[in-house]
FINUSE-26726 format. One line per field, with one value per atom (N, C-alpha, C): residue in three letters; chain; x, y, z. Coordinates in pm, 1 decimal, m for minus. Atoms other than C-alpha are relative to their C-alpha. Layout:
% FINUSE-26726
residuo Ala  ...
cadena A  ...
px X  ...
py Y  ...
pz Z  ...
//
This chain:
% FINUSE-26726
residuo Unk  Unk  Unk  Unk  Unk  Unk  Unk  Unk  Unk  Unk  Unk  Unk  Unk  Unk  Unk  Unk  Unk  Unk  Unk  Unk  Unk  Unk  Unk  Unk  Unk  Unk  Unk  Unk  Unk  Unk  Unk  Unk  Unk  Unk  Unk  Unk  Unk  Unk  Unk  Unk  Unk  Unk  Unk  Unk  Unk  Unk  Unk  Unk  Unk  Unk  Unk  Unk  Unk  Unk  Unk  Unk  Unk  Unk  Unk  Unk  Unk  Unk  Unk  Unk  Unk  Unk  Unk  Unk  Unk  Unk  Unk  Unk  Unk  Unk  Unk  Unk  Unk  Unk  Unk  Unk  Unk  Unk  Unk  Unk  Unk  Unk  Unk  Unk  Unk  Unk  Unk  Unk  Unk  Unk  Unk  Unk  Unk  Unk  Unk  Unk  Unk  Unk  Unk  Unk  Unk  Unk  Unk  Unk  Unk  Unk  Unk  Unk  Unk  Unk  Unk  Unk  Unk  Unk  Unk  Unk  Unk  Unk  Unk  Unk  Unk  Unk  Unk  Unk  Unk  Unk  Unk  Unk  Unk  Unk  Unk  Unk  Unk  Unk  Unk  Unk  Unk  Unk  Unk  Unk  Unk  Unk  Unk  Unk  Unk  Unk  Unk  Unk  Unk  Unk  Unk  Unk  Unk  Unk  Unk  Unk  Unk  Unk  Unk  Unk  Unk  Unk  Unk  Unk  Unk  Unk  Unk  Unk  Unk  Unk  Unk  Unk  Unk  Unk  Unk  Unk  Unk  Unk  Unk  Unk  Unk  Unk  Unk  Unk  Unk  Unk  Unk  Unk  Unk  Unk  Unk  Unk  Unk  Unk  Unk  Unk  Unk  Unk  Unk  Unk  Unk  Unk  Unk  Unk  Unk  Unk  Unk  Unk  Unk  Unk  Unk  Unk  Unk  Unk  Unk  Unk  Unk  Unk  Unk  Unk  Unk  Unk  Unk  Unk  Unk  Unk  Unk  Unk  Unk  Unk  Unk  Unk  Unk  Unk  Unk  Unk  Unk  Unk  Unk  Unk  Unk  Unk  Unk  Unk  Unk  Unk  Unk  Unk  Unk  Unk  Unk  Unk  Unk  Unk  Unk  Unk  Unk  Unk  Unk  Unk  Unk  Unk  Unk  Unk  Unk  Unk  Unk  Unk  Unk  Unk  Unk  Unk  Unk  Unk  Unk  Unk  Unk  Unk  Unk  Unk  Unk  Unk  Unk  Unk  Unk  Unk  Unk  Unk  Unk  Unk  Unk  Unk  Unk  Unk  Unk  Unk  Unk  Unk  Unk  Unk  Unk  Unk  Unk  Unk  Unk  Unk  Unk  Unk  Unk  Unk  Unk  Unk  Unk  Unk  Unk  Unk  Unk  Unk  Unk  Unk  Unk  Unk  Unk  Unk  Unk  Unk  Unk  Unk  Unk  Unk  Unk  Unk  Unk  Unk  Unk  Unk  Unk  Unk  Unk  Unk  Unk  Unk  Unk  Unk  Unk  Unk  Unk  Unk  Unk  Unk  Unk  Unk  Unk  Unk  Unk  Unk  Unk  Unk  Unk  Unk  Unk  Unk  Unk  Unk  Unk  Unk  Unk  Unk  Unk  Unk  Unk  Unk  Unk  Unk  Unk  Unk  Unk  Unk  Unk  Unk  Unk  Unk  Unk  Unk  Unk  Unk  Unk  Unk  Unk  Unk  Unk  Unk  Unk  Unk  Unk  Unk  Unk  Unk  Unk  Unk  Unk  Unk  Unk  Unk  Unk  Unk  Unk  Unk  Unk  Unk  Unk  Unk  Unk  Unk  Unk  Unk  Unk  Unk  Unk  Unk  Unk  Unk  Unk  Unk  Unk  Unk  Unk  Unk  Unk  Unk  Unk  Unk  Unk  Unk  Unk  Unk  Unk
cadena A  A  A  A  A  A  A  A  A  A  A  A  A  A  A  A  A  A  A  A  A  A  A  A  A  A  A  A  A  A  A  A  A  A  A  A  A  A  A  A  A  A  A  A  A  A  A  A  A  A  A  A  A  A  A  A  A  A  A  A  A  A  A  A  A  A  A  A  A  A  A  A  A  A  A  A  A  A  A  A  A  A  A  A  A  A  A  A  A  A  A  A  A  A  A  A  A  A  A  A  A  A  A  A  A  A  A  A  A  A  A  A  A  A  A  A  A  A  A  A  A  A  A  A  A  A  A  A  A  A  A  A  A  A  A  A  A  A  A  A  A  A  A  A  A  A  A  A  A  A  A  A  A  A  A  A  A  A  A  A  A  A  A  A  A  A  A  A  A  A  A  A  A  A  A  A  A  A  A  A  A  A  A  A  A  A  A  A  A  A  A  A  A  A  A  A  A  A  A  A  A  A  A  A  A  A  A  A  A  A  A  A  A  A  A  A  A  A  A  A  A  A  A  A  A  A  A  A  A  A  A  A  A  A  A  A  A  A  A  A  A  A  A  A  A  A  A  A  A  A  A  A  A  A  A  A  A  A  A  A  A  A  A  A  A  A  A  A  A  A  A  A  A  A  A  A  A  A  A  A  A  A  A  A  A  A  A  A  A  A  A  A  A  A  A  A  A  A  A  A  A  A  A  A  A  A  A  A  A  A  A  A  A  A  A  A  A  A  A  A  A  A  A  A  A  A  A  A  A  A  A  A  A  A  A  A  A  A  A  A  A  A  A  A  A  A  A  A  A  A  A  A  A  A  A  A  A  A  A  A  A  A  A  A  A  A  A  A  A  A  A  A  A  A  A  A  A  A  A  A  A  A  A  A  A  A  A  A  A  A  A  A  A  A  A  A  A  A  A  A  A  A  A  A  A  A  A  A  A  A  A  A  A  A  A  A  A  A  A  A  A  A  A  A  A  A  A  A  A  A  A  A  A  A  A  A  A  A  A  A  A
px m9.0  8564.2  134.4  m160.1  8992.1  10.4  1.2  8888.2  m25.5  42.2  8686.6  95.1  m158.8  9001.6  83.4  m90.2  9183.3  m9.2  m15.5  9036.2  m58.5  6.7  8964.0  169.7  m151.6  9302.1  132.1  m28.7  9395.0  m13.2  33.8  9195.0  17.8  m18.7  9255.7  167.4  m139.8  9651.5  20.1  m19.5  9585.9  m66.1  60.8  9347.1  131.7  m80.0  9644.2  121.5  m80.8  9876.7  3.5  23.7  9688.2  m8.6  30.0  9623.7  143.4  m160.7  10046.1  20.8  m54.4  10144.1  m21.7  99.8  9909.6  40.7  m44.6  10061.1  m128.5  82.1  9743.4  41.4  m98.9  9734.3  m27.9  m54.1  9850.5  m58.9  52.6  9666.1  56.1  m67.0  9848.4  142.4  m185.1  10181.5  m96.0  86.6  10026.8  105.0  m27.0  10064.7  147.3  m53.2  10326.4  169.9  m32.5  10566.2  26.5  m59.1  10575.9  m2.5  m71.9  10775.9  220.6  m195.5  11138.5  83.5  m95.8  11386.4  96.1  m117.7  11735.6  29.3  m50.3  12014.7  111.6  m82.8  12301.8  180.4  m95.6  12532.6  80.6  m61.3  12799.3  62.8  m36.6  12886.6  m123.9  183.7  12464.6  m47.8  34.2  12499.6  m78.7  132.2  12329.6  m60.2  88.7  12125.7  m113.9  110.1  11745.9  m45.9  120.5  11450.1  m130.5  173.7  11086.2  m93.5  169.5  10806.0  m177.0  171.6  10455.0  m109.8  87.8  10117.9  53.9  m18.2  10243.0  165.0  m127.7  10636.1  106.4  m180.8  11001.6  68.6  m112.3  11244.0  66.1  m121.4  11607.8  52.5  m73.4  11792.7  204.3  m53.6  12161.5  108.8  m73.9  12315.1  m1.2  m26.3  12352.7  m105.4  140.8  12007.0  18.4  31.9  12009.1  m110.8  25.0  11752.7  m83.4  53.8  11566.9  m162.9  162.4  11163.3  m71.9  69.2  11015.8  m157.0  228.6  10586.0  48.5  24.4  10516.6  m91.3  71.0  10353.0  m66.1  118.0  10256.2  99.9  m32.6  10346.4  m12.9  14.7  10369.4  126.7  m18.5  10420.1  m42.5  m17.5  10562.3  67.2  m81.8  10691.2  65.0  m164.2  11082.9  31.0  m4.5  11096.3  m71.5  100.1  10986.1  24.5  23.3  11035.0  m90.9  102.0  10798.3  105.2  m80.5  10953.6  m133.5  103.9  10792.8  144.8  m82.2  10879.6  m47.1  60.9  10848.4  24.3  m54.0  10837.8  m48.1  m34.5  10911.0  59.8  m55.1  10931.2  72.2  m38.3  11095.2  m84.1  125.3  10882.1  77.5  m61.6  11114.1  m73.7  77.7  10889.3  89.7  m48.7  11210.4  m92.6  41.1  11130.3  88.6  m64.6  11264.4  m33.3  65.3  11236.4  110.7  m74.6  11320.3  m70.1  28.2  11309.3  48.6  m22.0  11305.3  5.0  28.3  11275.5  m27.1  55.5  10999.1  11.2  52.2  11040.7  m36.6  54.9  10823.9  9.3  m40.8  10954.2  143.6  m93.4  11117.9  m76.9  33.2  10911.7  m10.4  25.0  10989.0  185.6  m146.8  11302.0  3.3  17.5  11353.6  167.8  m216.7  11727.6  m62.7  34.3  11710.0  109.7  m14.7  11761.4  125.9  m143.4  12096.4  101.1  m49.5  12243.1  m58.5  59.6  12072.9  37.7  m85.1  12369.2  m94.6  38.6  12187.5  m115.9  172.9  11862.4  14.9  99.3  11674.7  m105.5  110.4  11448.0  m83.1  93.1  11152.5  36.7  m78.6  11237.4  m163.9  91.5  11007.4  m77.4  76.0  10721.4  54.2  18.6  10866.5  136.5  m115.6  11229.5  m38.3  67.3  11055.8  1.5  77.3  10861.3  129.1  m102.8  11171.6  108.6  m126.0  11373.7  m93.3  110.1  11064.8  13.3  25.1  11073.7  73.2  m114.3  11427.4  m31.8  m60.4  11448.8  m58.9  56.2  11134.0  75.9  m34.4  11299.0  121.2  m146.4  11662.4  m71.7  70.3  11386.5  m0.1  73.5  11230.9  121.9  m99.0  11551.3  85.4  m17.8  11660.3  m33.7  145.0  11365.5  21.0  30.1  11421.6  198.9  m157.1  11817.3  13.9  75.0  11638.3  m61.1  137.7  11383.6  75.2
py m135.6  4813.3  110.3  m40.3  4796.2  120.5  m2.6  4875.3  198.0  m134.9  5228.2  107.3  m107.2  5384.0  22.9  m45.2  5308.3  61.5  m121.1  5542.9  119.8  m213.3  5863.3  47.7  m30.6  5801.0  64.8  m61.3  5824.6  160.9  m91.4  6100.8  126.4  m191.9  6355.1  m76.8  m52.9  6270.3  47.3  m84.8  6405.5  90.8  m194.1  6692.8  36.1  m140.7  6860.7  m35.6  m2.1  6765.5  86.6  m79.4  6975.7  121.2  m140.1  7237.5  75.7  4.0  7225.1  35.2  2.2  7205.2  95.9  m34.2  7379.2  150.2  m134.4  7749.4  82.6  m103.0  7985.0  109.3  m104.2  8296.8  111.8  m37.9  8524.1  203.5  m134.0  8880.0  119.7  m123.1  9072.9  39.4  m63.8  9142.0  177.3  m80.9  9480.3  103.0  m42.6  9684.7  51.1  m114.4  9955.1  m144.4  47.0  9619.8  m128.2  8.5  9456.9  25.3  m42.3  9406.4  m28.8  37.0  9389.5  89.6  m132.3  9538.4  m37.4  m40.6  9679.2  29.6  m52.6  9795.6  97.6  m36.9  10002.5  m15.5  12.2  9900.4  m151.6  75.9  9746.9  m170.2  88.9  9432.0  m70.9  88.8  9280.4  97.3  m104.6  9504.7  m133.2  64.2  9177.3  m84.8  97.2  9041.6  139.7  m118.8  9183.3  m163.5  134.2  9001.6  53.9  33.0  8968.4  30.3  65.2  9013.5  m13.9  m2.5  8940.4  m55.2  49.5  8762.9  m116.5  178.4  8468.0  m59.3  51.4  8413.6  102.0  m105.2  8573.5  m80.9  91.2  8478.4  74.0  m90.6  8623.0  6.7  m35.3  8690.0  m24.0  8.6  8561.0  10.6  m42.6  8654.1  m118.6  30.1  8555.9  m47.6  29.1  8292.5  m63.1  72.1  8161.3  65.9  m46.0  8240.8  m145.8  30.8  8100.0  2.8  m131.5  8152.0  m129.6  78.1  8076.2  30.5  m56.8  8036.8  78.4  m118.1  8342.5  m121.0  99.7  8173.5  110.3  m138.7  8519.4  121.7  m150.1  8843.1  151.0  m3.3  9010.1  228.0  m199.4  9462.0  24.7  m32.5  9630.1  86.6  m194.7  9985.6  m51.2  9.0  9936.2  183.1  m189.9  10347.9  10.9  m51.0  10504.0  m92.9  115.5  10210.8  m74.6  90.7  10028.2  m97.1  92.5  9707.4  m129.8  84.2  9422.7  m161.8  118.1  9009.9  m70.0  44.2  8794.1  m158.1  140.6  8373.1  m15.6  18.7  8197.1  m237.5  160.5  7827.7  m63.2  59.2  7601.5  m57.1  146.0  7295.6  m56.6  22.7  7114.5  0.9  m24.0  7274.1  67.4  m71.3  7446.1  161.5  m195.0  7776.9  95.7  m33.9  8097.7  124.8  m181.9  8461.9  82.1  m108.8  8781.7  137.4  m117.3  9151.9  85.7  m42.5  9396.8  142.0  m34.3  9805.2  75.9  m66.3  10000.5  174.2  m233.1  10414.6  22.0  m25.0  10516.1  152.8  m153.6  10866.2  m82.1  15.3  10868.3  m53.5  68.7  10595.0  m125.1  141.6  10392.4  m38.4  68.7  10164.0  m79.8  115.1  9861.4  m6.0  35.4  9793.4  m81.1  133.9  9438.1  38.5  21.2  9423.1  40.9  50.9  9258.2  64.6  m124.0  9554.9  108.8  m95.9  9814.1  161.3  m137.1  10041.8  m23.7  68.2  9871.7  65.5  m11.7  10049.7  m79.8  127.6  9807.5  175.0  m19.4  10055.7  m122.1  63.8  9905.9  57.4  11.4  9840.2  96.0  m53.7  10089.1  m70.0  137.7  9891.6  61.3  3.2  10005.6  m84.3  15.8  9912.7  m232.5  9.5  9647.4  m162.5  19.4  9492.9  m54.9  m24.6  9516.5  m124.0  122.4  9289.5  m150.0  114.3  9050.1  m77.9  91.3  8983.1  m52.9  41.2  8952.9  m130.2  176.6  8652.5  m37.2  126.3  8486.9  m12.4  53.8  8468.8  m65.0  155.7  8285.5  m72.3  174.6  8024.5  m8.2  91.2  7980.8  m26.0  96.1  7926.6  m66.1  191.6  7687.9  m74.7  41.6  7551.9  m137.3  133.2  7433.5  m20.5  56.1  7356.2  m145.6  136.2  7115.7  m87.5  70.3  6944.9  m81.9
pz m178.5  10143.6  1.5  39.4  10106.5  m173.7  166.8  9704.5  58.1  m45.7  9862.2  46.7  m34.5  10087.9  m124.6  61.8  9781.4  m87.4  127.7  9554.9  80.6  2.5  9785.8  61.0  m22.9  9908.8  m126.2  103.4  9579.7  m66.0  47.2  9449.8  137.1  m47.4  9705.7  m22.1  47.5  9625.2  m133.2  65.3  9314.5  m0.6  m106.6  9488.0  m16.6  m164.9  9734.3  m179.9  74.4  9354.4  m140.7  132.8  9117.0  107.2  m97.5  9414.9  2.9  m7.0  9427.3  m42.7  70.6  9113.1  m152.1  96.7  8902.6  22.8  m5.8  8868.3  m116.1  28.6  8871.4  25.5  59.7  8683.1  208.1  m85.5  8987.5  m23.0  71.5  8954.1  118.1  m171.3  9275.1  m56.8  42.0  9041.7  m101.9  79.6  8979.5  m137.3  132.6  8687.4  m84.7  6.2  8704.1  m16.1  m29.0  8731.5  m108.5  151.9  8428.3  m109.0  131.6  8214.2  m31.8  70.6  8067.0  46.9  m77.9  8351.7  m78.8  m10.5  8246.5  76.1  m82.9  8409.7  m129.8  80.6  8276.0  5.1  m90.8  8492.5  m126.4  94.4  8269.5  31.8  m11.5  8444.1  m27.7  0.1  8351.0  m106.0  88.0  8050.4  m139.1  113.0  7844.7  116.5  m65.6  8120.6  11.8  40.3  8195.9  119.1  m93.8  8439.1  m89.2  68.7  8314.8  100.3  m54.4  8540.3  m106.2  88.3  8384.8  134.7  m132.9  8610.4  36.6  6.2  8596.3  58.6  13.5  8565.5  21.2  m71.0  8688.8  m95.5  73.4  8383.1  0.2  6.6  8430.7  m176.5  100.4  8117.7  m28.4  m69.6  8181.2  m57.0  49.7  7897.1  m126.2  84.6  7591.8  m62.1  51.5  7432.6  142.2  m89.6  7810.5  59.1  m75.4  7995.0  146.0  m125.5  8359.9  m3.1  15.8  8360.7  116.2  m45.3  8685.3  6.5  1.8  8794.9  162.3  m90.9  9025.5  103.6  m104.9  9327.4  83.5  m96.7  9535.9  9.0  m20.5  9594.3  110.6  m118.5  9896.3  m41.4  m38.4  9937.8  93.2  m186.0  10282.8  m23.7  31.8  10317.6  150.7  m9.7  10449.1  m15.2  3.5  10570.8  m33.6  131.2  10245.2  m74.2  77.0  10088.7  m61.1  52.8  9858.5  m4.8  m40.2  9970.5  m70.5  86.5  9683.0  14.7  m24.3  9766.0  m83.7  67.5  9509.6  11.5  m62.5  9618.6  m165.4  144.6  9290.3  43.7  m43.5  9192.4  m179.5  118.9  8909.3  28.8  35.3  8719.4  64.0  m85.1  8977.3  139.6  m95.6  9261.6  77.1  m110.9  9408.1  m12.7  m3.1  9571.1  31.5  m1.9  9521.2  88.5  m65.9  9686.8  m29.0  21.6  9544.3  31.3  m34.5  9692.4  m63.1  38.2  9526.3  66.6  m15.3  9602.6  m51.8  66.5  9365.3  18.4  m102.6  9358.7  m191.5  80.1  9105.2  m109.4  59.3  9012.0  m156.4  114.1  8655.6  m52.6  1.3  8550.5  39.3  m124.2  8800.9  m35.4  m43.3  8848.0  216.9  m71.3  9050.9  147.4  m29.3  9328.9  79.8  m94.3  9431.6  106.3  m165.7  9796.6  m4.8  m46.3  9766.6  m84.8  81.1  9542.9  m11.1  m44.7  9647.8  m130.6  64.8  9450.4  m155.1  161.0  9117.1  m48.9  m18.9  8926.2  m117.8  122.6  8674.0  m45.8  40.3  8483.3  m142.9  118.2  8233.5  m160.7  103.2  7939.3  m126.9  37.8  7697.2  m161.2  51.2  7448.1  m110.4  131.2  7148.6  m5.8  46.9  7251.5  70.5  m106.6  7446.4  m97.4  152.7  7127.9  m91.3  139.3  6904.3  95.2  m15.2  7134.6  57.7  42.1  7192.5  m111.5  140.4  6823.6  0.7  6.5  6856.0  29.6  m109.8  7129.2  m114.2  78.6  6909.5  m50.8  156.1  6590.0  67.8  m68.9  6795.1  37.8  m1.5  6993.6  m145.0  114.5  6650.4  m97.4  50.0  6487.6  66.7  m117.1  6801.4  m44.2  21.5  6757.5  m121.5  101.4  6366.2  10.1  10.3  6412.6  192.8  m70.2  6730.9  m45.0  m35.4  6584.1  m150.3
//
């Protein structure tokens, strides 16, 4: 009888941990937000952030990046502006939030809520693909030196 309850509790804990930590696909991310975003602001010359259906990646300069799993996204109106709030977490389960305004004019731009004076623009496909290939080659080179 005791063993039966131990098994039941163990299965409940395993099920709950899968539910909490499994990063299921998030299809609520609008297509116009998916891509790599950069700015011409000199302070952030070598920085970027990239939004996919499942992740939010921050380019921290050089080869440094931080990748987070998107938990959810909320869209709302703040005055005449479209406000998006992304909830995301790191591999340790720590939760974070990023809010930004999206403006669809001229190919689209993003202004982070805490930095409204800086505009981020999505990289065009050609430039993005070239940059992605360069990034992948750098990572492959790092993996070879780390092996």
